[in-house]
Short mmCIF file of the C-alpha atoms (twelve columns), coordinates in Angstrom:
data_MODEL
# 
_entry.id   MODEL 
# 
loop_
_atom_site.group_PDB 
_atom_site.id 
_atom_site.type_symbol 
_atom_site.label_atom_id 
_atom_site.label_alt_id 
_atom_site.label_comp_id 
_atom_site.label_asym_id 
_atom_site.label_seq_id 
_atom_site.Cartn_x 
_atom_site.Cartn_y 
_atom_site.Cartn_z 
_atom_site.pdbx_PDB_model_num 
ATOM 1   C CA . UNK A 1   93.391  109.439 128.385 1 
ATOM 2   C CA . UNK A 2   97.061  109.935 129.233 1 
ATOM 3   C CA . UNK A 3   98.763  106.676 130.138 1 
ATOM 4   C CA . UNK A 4   95.935  104.563 128.727 1 
ATOM 5   C CA . UNK A 5   95.991  102.679 125.406 1 
ATOM 6   C CA . UNK A 6   94.633  104.940 122.692 1 
ATOM 7   C CA . UNK A 7   91.485  104.032 120.790 1 
ATOM 8   C CA . UNK A 8   92.350  103.027 117.221 1 
ATOM 9   C CA . UNK A 9   89.919  103.583 114.347 1 
ATOM 10  C CA . UNK A 10  90.529  101.772 111.067 1 
ATOM 11  C CA . UNK A 11  89.328  102.273 107.555 1 
ATOM 12  C CA . UNK A 12  88.170  98.955  106.060 1 
ATOM 13  C CA . UNK A 13  88.893  98.481  102.351 1 
ATOM 14  C CA . UNK A 14  92.567  98.651  101.376 1 
ATOM 15  C CA . UNK A 15  93.396  98.984  105.077 1 
ATOM 16  C CA . UNK A 16  92.194  95.812  106.804 1 
ATOM 17  C CA . UNK A 17  91.304  93.906  103.638 1 
ATOM 18  C CA . UNK A 18  92.046  94.205  99.943  1 
ATOM 19  C CA . UNK A 19  89.638  96.461  98.067  1 
ATOM 20  C CA . UNK A 20  89.643  93.889  95.240  1 
ATOM 21  C CA . UNK A 21  88.828  96.278  92.395  1 
ATOM 22  C CA . UNK A 22  89.223  93.499  89.821  1 
ATOM 23  C CA . UNK A 23  86.584  91.371  91.555  1 
ATOM 24  C CA . UNK A 24  84.267  94.369  91.808  1 
ATOM 25  C CA . UNK A 25  84.685  95.067  88.091  1 
ATOM 26  C CA . UNK A 26  83.972  91.427  87.269  1 
ATOM 27  C CA . UNK A 27  80.760  91.565  89.303  1 
ATOM 28  C CA . UNK A 28  79.769  94.735  87.455  1 
ATOM 29  C CA . UNK A 29  80.333  93.018  84.110  1 
ATOM 30  C CA . UNK A 30  78.091  90.164  85.213  1 
ATOM 31  C CA . UNK A 31  75.452  92.659  86.308  1 
ATOM 32  C CA . UNK A 32  75.680  94.465  82.973  1 
ATOM 33  C CA . UNK A 33  75.087  91.216  81.083  1 
ATOM 34  C CA . UNK A 34  72.156  90.405  83.343  1 
ATOM 35  C CA . UNK A 35  70.567  93.818  82.773  1 
ATOM 36  C CA . UNK A 36  71.346  93.922  79.038  1 
ATOM 37  C CA . UNK A 37  73.557  97.025  79.160  1 
ATOM 38  C CA . UNK A 38  77.205  97.572  78.301  1 
ATOM 39  C CA . UNK A 39  79.762  97.262  81.109  1 
ATOM 40  C CA . UNK A 40  81.036  100.736 80.270  1 
ATOM 41  C CA . UNK A 41  77.600  102.285 80.728  1 
ATOM 42  C CA . UNK A 42  76.982  100.479 83.995  1 
ATOM 43  C CA . UNK A 43  80.427  101.457 85.294  1 
ATOM 44  C CA . UNK A 44  79.723  105.093 84.439  1 
ATOM 45  C CA . UNK A 45  76.454  105.082 86.380  1 
ATOM 46  C CA . UNK A 46  78.127  103.151 89.193  1 
ATOM 47  C CA . UNK A 47  80.816  105.800 89.577  1 
ATOM 48  C CA . UNK A 48  78.437  108.743 89.183  1 
ATOM 49  C CA . UNK A 49  76.144  107.374 91.874  1 
ATOM 50  C CA . UNK A 50  78.906  106.826 94.450  1 
ATOM 51  C CA . UNK A 51  77.996  109.828 96.653  1 
ATOM 52  C CA . UNK A 52  74.362  108.671 96.769  1 
ATOM 53  C CA . UNK A 53  75.070  104.955 97.229  1 
ATOM 54  C CA . UNK A 54  77.530  105.792 99.948  1 
ATOM 55  C CA . UNK A 55  75.024  107.261 102.374 1 
ATOM 56  C CA . UNK A 56  71.716  105.617 101.769 1 
ATOM 57  C CA . UNK A 57  70.619  103.216 99.055  1 
ATOM 58  C CA . UNK A 58  69.867  99.594  99.889  1 
ATOM 59  C CA . UNK A 59  71.305  96.781  97.783  1 
ATOM 60  C CA . UNK A 60  68.235  96.060  95.646  1 
ATOM 61  C CA . UNK A 61  67.445  99.775  95.473  1 
ATOM 62  C CA . UNK A 62  70.920  100.367 94.040  1 
ATOM 63  C CA . UNK A 63  70.270  97.891  91.233  1 
ATOM 64  C CA . UNK A 64  66.870  99.367  90.404  1 
ATOM 65  C CA . UNK A 65  68.129  102.945 90.363  1 
ATOM 66  C CA . UNK A 66  71.223  102.231 88.296  1 
ATOM 67  C CA . UNK A 67  69.172  100.233 85.805  1 
ATOM 68  C CA . UNK A 68  66.595  103.010 85.633  1 
ATOM 69  C CA . UNK A 69  69.244  105.607 84.901  1 
ATOM 70  C CA . UNK A 70  70.211  103.493 81.911  1 
ATOM 71  C CA . UNK A 71  66.616  103.273 80.714  1 
ATOM 72  C CA . UNK A 72  66.066  99.712  81.939  1 
ATOM 73  C CA . UNK A 73  62.912  98.707  83.813  1 
ATOM 74  C CA . UNK A 74  64.502  95.775  85.611  1 
ATOM 75  C CA . UNK A 75  62.333  92.804  86.487  1 
ATOM 76  C CA . UNK A 76  62.069  91.541  90.044  1 
ATOM 77  C CA . UNK A 77  64.205  88.535  89.083  1 
ATOM 78  C CA . UNK A 78  66.887  90.711  87.513  1 
ATOM 79  C CA . UNK A 79  66.993  92.898  90.608  1 
ATOM 80  C CA . UNK A 80  67.203  89.909  92.953  1 
ATOM 81  C CA . UNK A 81  69.961  88.201  90.959  1 
ATOM 82  C CA . UNK A 82  72.004  91.369  90.532  1 
ATOM 83  C CA . UNK A 83  71.582  92.235  94.207  1 
ATOM 84  C CA . UNK A 84  72.925  88.821  95.162  1 
ATOM 85  C CA . UNK A 85  75.963  89.438  92.943  1 
ATOM 86  C CA . UNK A 86  76.612  92.618  94.918  1 
ATOM 87  C CA . UNK A 87  76.083  90.913  98.272  1 
ATOM 88  C CA . UNK A 88  78.412  88.035  97.467  1 
ATOM 89  C CA . UNK A 89  81.493  90.224  96.952  1 
ATOM 90  C CA . UNK A 90  81.929  91.618  100.491 1 
ATOM 91  C CA . UNK A 91  81.065  88.222  101.952 1 
ATOM 92  C CA . UNK A 92  83.995  86.713  100.025 1 
ATOM 93  C CA . UNK A 93  86.348  89.571  100.829 1 
ATOM 94  C CA . UNK A 94  85.636  89.492  104.548 1 
ATOM 95  C CA . UNK A 95  86.427  85.780  104.654 1 
ATOM 96  C CA . UNK A 96  89.793  86.453  102.987 1 
ATOM 97  C CA . UNK A 97  91.114  88.652  105.798 1 
ATOM 98  C CA . UNK A 98  94.579  87.393  106.660 1 
ATOM 99  C CA . UNK A 99  95.497  85.561  109.844 1 
ATOM 100 C CA . UNK A 100 98.227  88.174  110.334 1 
ATOM 101 C CA . UNK A 101 95.676  90.990  110.354 1 
ATOM 102 C CA . UNK A 102 93.451  89.139  112.807 1 
ATOM 103 C CA . UNK A 103 96.480  88.535  115.045 1 
ATOM 104 C CA . UNK A 104 97.355  92.245  115.005 1 
ATOM 105 C CA . UNK A 105 93.813  93.176  115.991 1 
ATOM 106 C CA . UNK A 106 93.703  90.554  118.729 1 
ATOM 107 C CA . UNK A 107 97.036  91.808  120.043 1 
ATOM 108 C CA . UNK A 108 95.849  95.407  120.123 1 
ATOM 109 C CA . UNK A 109 92.724  94.391  122.011 1 
ATOM 110 C CA . UNK A 110 94.839  92.395  124.453 1 
ATOM 111 C CA . UNK A 111 96.934  95.519  125.009 1 
ATOM 112 C CA . UNK A 112 93.789  97.427  125.933 1 
ATOM 113 C CA . UNK A 113 93.188  99.459  122.779 1 
ATOM 114 C CA . UNK A 114 89.500  100.066 122.032 1 
ATOM 115 C CA . UNK A 115 89.048  99.387  118.318 1 
ATOM 116 C CA . UNK A 116 86.686  100.815 115.729 1 
ATOM 117 C CA . UNK A 117 85.990  100.625 112.011 1 
ATOM 118 C CA . UNK A 118 84.910  103.696 110.059 1 
ATOM 119 C CA . UNK A 119 84.140  102.815 106.463 1 
ATOM 120 C CA . UNK A 120 82.791  104.624 103.449 1 
ATOM 121 C CA . UNK A 121 80.944  101.571 102.213 1 
ATOM 122 C CA . UNK A 122 77.643  100.779 100.585 1 
ATOM 123 C CA . UNK A 123 74.797  98.670  101.935 1 
ATOM 124 C CA . UNK A 124 76.048  95.233  100.910 1 
ATOM 125 C CA . UNK A 125 79.187  95.645  103.042 1 
ATOM 126 C CA . UNK A 126 77.144  96.600  106.075 1 
ATOM 127 C CA . UNK A 127 74.887  93.575  105.530 1 
ATOM 128 C CA . UNK A 128 77.803  91.163  105.209 1 
ATOM 129 C CA . UNK A 129 79.829  92.492  108.138 1 
ATOM 130 C CA . UNK A 130 78.235  90.663  111.107 1 
ATOM 131 C CA . UNK A 131 78.960  87.199  109.705 1 
ATOM 132 C CA . UNK A 132 82.631  87.860  108.892 1 
ATOM 133 C CA . UNK A 133 85.664  87.162  111.099 1 
ATOM 134 C CA . UNK A 134 86.459  90.841  111.598 1 
ATOM 135 C CA . UNK A 135 83.203  91.692  113.326 1 
ATOM 136 C CA . UNK A 136 84.074  90.274  116.736 1 
ATOM 137 C CA . UNK A 137 87.332  92.244  116.896 1 
ATOM 138 C CA . UNK A 138 85.750  95.715  117.075 1 
ATOM 139 C CA . UNK A 139 83.951  97.717  119.722 1 
ATOM 140 C CA . UNK A 140 82.251  100.067 117.281 1 
ATOM 141 C CA . UNK A 141 81.609  99.782  113.552 1 
ATOM 142 C CA . UNK A 142 80.329  102.668 111.454 1 
ATOM 143 C CA . UNK A 143 79.307  102.271 107.824 1 
ATOM 144 C CA . UNK A 144 78.465  105.425 105.918 1 
ATOM 145 C CA . UNK A 145 75.454  103.743 104.327 1 
ATOM 146 C CA . UNK A 146 73.988  103.044 107.763 1 
ATOM 147 C CA . UNK A 147 74.604  106.385 109.501 1 
ATOM 148 C CA . UNK A 148 74.094  108.614 106.450 1 
ATOM 149 C CA . UNK A 149 77.463  110.319 106.919 1 
ATOM 150 C CA . UNK A 150 80.707  109.721 105.053 1 
ATOM 151 C CA . UNK A 151 84.361  110.583 105.469 1 
ATOM 152 C CA . UNK A 152 85.699  113.263 105.445 1 
ATOM 153 C CA . UNK A 153 82.684  114.813 107.192 1 
ATOM 154 C CA . UNK A 154 84.011  115.777 110.654 1 
ATOM 155 C CA . UNK A 155 80.790  114.531 112.235 1 
ATOM 156 C CA . UNK A 156 81.441  110.918 111.288 1 
ATOM 157 C CA . UNK A 157 84.878  110.897 112.944 1 
ATOM 158 C CA . UNK A 158 83.372  112.364 116.091 1 
ATOM 159 C CA . UNK A 159 80.679  109.678 115.973 1 
ATOM 160 C CA . UNK A 160 83.302  106.935 115.783 1 
ATOM 161 C CA . UNK A 161 85.320  108.415 118.632 1 
ATOM 162 C CA . UNK A 162 82.225  108.778 120.812 1 
ATOM 163 C CA . UNK A 163 81.373  105.143 120.162 1 
ATOM 164 C CA . UNK A 164 84.701  104.267 121.753 1 
ATOM 165 C CA . UNK A 165 84.083  106.554 124.713 1 
ATOM 166 C CA . UNK A 166 86.622  109.097 123.524 1 
ATOM 167 C CA . UNK A 167 87.048  112.416 121.782 1 
ATOM 168 C CA . UNK A 168 88.843  112.600 118.420 1 
ATOM 169 C CA . UNK A 169 92.027  114.031 119.921 1 
ATOM 170 C CA . UNK A 170 92.453  110.830 121.932 1 
ATOM 171 C CA . UNK A 171 92.182  108.545 118.885 1 
ATOM 172 C CA . UNK A 172 94.480  107.106 116.250 1 
ATOM 173 C CA . UNK A 173 93.145  106.747 112.711 1 
ATOM 174 C CA . UNK A 174 94.636  104.266 110.216 1 
ATOM 175 C CA . UNK A 175 93.668  104.276 106.538 1 
ATOM 176 C CA . UNK A 176 94.922  104.104 102.977 1 
ATOM 177 C CA . UNK A 177 93.728  107.635 102.233 1 
ATOM 178 C CA . UNK A 178 90.768  107.261 99.889  1 
ATOM 179 C CA . UNK A 179 87.956  109.846 99.955  1 
ATOM 180 C CA . UNK A 180 90.072  112.426 101.772 1 
ATOM 181 C CA . UNK A 181 89.870  110.363 104.949 1 
ATOM 182 C CA . UNK A 182 93.357  111.180 106.273 1 
ATOM 183 C CA . UNK A 183 93.131  114.994 106.175 1 
ATOM 184 C CA . UNK A 184 89.600  114.600 107.508 1 
ATOM 185 C CA . UNK A 185 90.817  112.613 110.512 1 
ATOM 186 C CA . UNK A 186 93.703  114.995 111.118 1 
ATOM 187 C CA . UNK A 187 91.322  117.920 110.896 1 
ATOM 188 C CA . UNK A 188 89.366  116.757 113.942 1 
ATOM 189 C CA . UNK A 189 92.570  116.146 115.909 1 
ATOM 190 C CA . UNK A 190 93.185  112.435 115.443 1 
ATOM 191 C CA . UNK A 191 96.701  111.033 115.173 1 
ATOM 192 C CA . UNK A 192 96.826  109.698 111.622 1 
ATOM 193 C CA . UNK A 193 98.798  106.904 109.949 1 
ATOM 194 C CA . UNK A 194 98.597  106.050 106.273 1 
ATOM 195 C CA . UNK A 195 98.896  102.374 105.388 1 
ATOM 196 C CA . UNK A 196 100.252 101.205 102.041 1 
ATOM 197 C CA . UNK A 197 99.964  97.446  102.556 1 
ATOM 198 C CA . UNK A 198 97.283  97.042  99.886  1 
ATOM 199 C CA . UNK A 199 97.528  100.224 97.843  1 
ATOM 200 C CA . UNK A 200 99.485  103.474 97.761  1 
ATOM 201 C CA . UNK A 201 96.313  105.529 97.500  1 
ATOM 202 C CA . UNK A 202 97.544  108.922 98.685  1 
ATOM 203 C CA . UNK A 203 101.181 109.260 97.669  1 
ATOM 204 C CA . UNK A 204 101.220 112.976 98.456  1 
ATOM 205 C CA . UNK A 205 100.462 112.435 102.143 1 
ATOM 206 C CA . UNK A 206 103.200 114.046 104.228 1 
ATOM 207 C CA . UNK A 207 102.293 112.384 107.517 1 
ATOM 208 C CA . UNK A 208 103.561 109.100 108.960 1 
ATOM 209 C CA . UNK A 209 103.228 105.899 106.920 1 
ATOM 210 C CA . UNK A 210 103.185 102.255 107.969 1 
ATOM 211 C CA . UNK A 211 104.136 99.679  105.350 1 
ATOM 212 C CA . UNK A 212 102.327 96.778  106.998 1 
ATOM 213 C CA . UNK A 213 99.561  96.578  109.549 1 
ATOM 214 C CA . UNK A 214 101.858 94.337  111.568 1 
ATOM 215 C CA . UNK A 215 104.027 97.416  112.195 1 
ATOM 216 C CA . UNK A 216 101.217 99.251  113.987 1 
ATOM 217 C CA . UNK A 217 101.544 97.766  117.502 1 
ATOM 218 C CA . UNK A 218 105.184 98.832  117.705 1 
ATOM 219 C CA . UNK A 219 104.348 102.282 116.393 1 
ATOM 220 C CA . UNK A 220 101.626 102.665 119.010 1 
ATOM 221 C CA . UNK A 221 103.978 101.608 121.794 1 
ATOM 222 C CA . UNK A 222 106.483 104.231 120.654 1 
ATOM 223 C CA . UNK A 223 103.740 106.821 120.513 1 
ATOM 224 C CA . UNK A 224 102.627 105.947 124.023 1 
ATOM 225 C CA . UNK A 225 106.165 106.227 125.364 1 
ATOM 226 C CA . UNK A 226 106.525 109.856 124.266 1 
ATOM 227 C CA . UNK A 227 103.140 111.063 125.484 1 
# 
């Protein structure tokens, strides 16, 4: 793909949009009250179940399983209400994507870059995605909960690259660094940039860093000029 705009694959949370941990924690507190458990207990189960939630469980299933692990036989109404709490968070976050970020993505597409999203995200994010303003900006979107694979599994990077008609060595990956995603991308041959616009997640990363997503188009032009 020499001389052609490189495909660019983005992480989602804390890369394109704020991960909003405070809002997530508030939703968990509301869920805990609804289920009659302590927030601390629900948070513990929430964190322990991350590897499982990440690659399979549906939204309502997540509520039922977490409640069950705390000894709660949740009613259908409790499950439905708690599931809606979970669904509402990504819907709100997707609508809060900045105009600057949308402009960057539109500019990259105008320059000919195929664009993808590769996100370690649970089912409610995948459900909310199609109705948000980011959806129309991407050629391929891969959620771990949909494909059953999560970063840093090499297979999921190859899947994203293939969706853009490329091999990993032809792609750029941009992410904050959670879940070992940056070494994972580098390991399959992608050119990797860490972004710190929302959070300095991986301070030990020795590779290139972009402070703002708005810096990326210039960085890609420089990269193209030396290839």
